[in-house]
C-alpha positions as CSV (number, residue, x, y, z in Angstrom):
1,X,-88.9,-162.9,78.8
2,X,-87.0,-160.7,81.3
3,X,-88.7,-162.5,84.2
4,X,-87.5,-165.9,83.0
5,X,-83.9,-164.7,82.9
6,X,-84.2,-163.3,86.4
7,X,-85.6,-166.6,87.7
8,X,-82.7,-168.5,86.1
9,X,-80.2,-166.1,87.6
10,X,-81.8,-166.5,91.1
11,X,-81.5,-170.3,90.7
12,X,-77.9,-170.1,89.7
13,X,-77.0,-167.7,92.6
14,X,-78.6,-170.1,95.2
15,X,-77.1,-173.3,93.8
16,X,-76.6,-176.2,96.2
17,X,-73.3,-177.2,94.5
18,X,-70.6,-177.7,97.1
19,X,-67.4,-176.0,95.8
20,X,-64.0,-177.1,96.8
21,X,-62.7,-175.0,99.7
22,X,-59.2,-176.2,100.3
23,X,-56.5,-174.8,97.9
24,X,-54.9,-178.3,97.6
25,X,-58.3,-179.7,96.5
26,X,-58.8,-176.8,94.0
27,X,-55.3,-177.5,92.6
28,X,-56.0,-181.2,92.2
29,X,-59.3,-180.6,90.5
30,X,-57.7,-178.1,88.1
31,X,-55.1,-180.7,87.2
32,X,-57.8,-183.3,86.6
33,X,-59.8,-180.9,84.4
34,X,-56.7,-180.1,82.3
35,X,-55.9,-183.8,81.9
36,X,-59.4,-184.5,80.7
37,X,-59.2,-181.6,78.2
38,X,-55.9,-183.0,77.0
39,X,-57.5,-186.4,76.5
40,X,-60.2,-184.9,74.3
41,X,-57.6,-183.1,72.2
42,X,-55.3,-186.1,71.9
43,X,-54.1,-187.2,68.5
44,X,-54.7,-190.9,69.0
45,X,-56.4,-193.3,71.4
46,X,-53.2,-194.2,73.2
47,X,-52.4,-190.7,74.1
48,X,-55.9,-190.1,75.2
49,X,-55.7,-193.2,77.4
50,X,-52.6,-191.9,79.1
51,X,-54.3,-188.7,80.0
52,X,-57.4,-190.5,81.3
53,X,-55.4,-192.9,83.4
54,X,-53.5,-189.9,84.9
55,X,-56.7,-188.1,85.7
56,X,-58.1,-191.3,87.2
57,X,-55.1,-191.7,89.5
58,X,-55.4,-188.1,90.7
59,X,-59.1,-188.5,91.3
60,X,-58.7,-191.7,93.3
61,X,-56.0,-190.0,95.4
62,X,-58.4,-187.1,96.1
63,X,-61.1,-189.5,97.0
64,X,-58.8,-191.5,99.3
65,X,-57.7,-188.3,101.1
66,X,-61.2,-187.0,101.6
67,X,-62.3,-190.3,103.2
68,X,-59.3,-190.2,105.6
69,X,-60.0,-186.6,106.7
């Protein structure tokens, strides 16, 4: 069992996930995550929709900026 755990740790340590490097991108991603969490905790569908639309707007802005750079 210990060997399986070590293999999983090695895979996680050498992940190919590209992390956000720029502080502005990290800030935007953090805002989007918070909006998505708020949407999940919303009291009704309309409140959740507002959070989702705000997250969508931020995501589109991030995407637009990354294409231009």
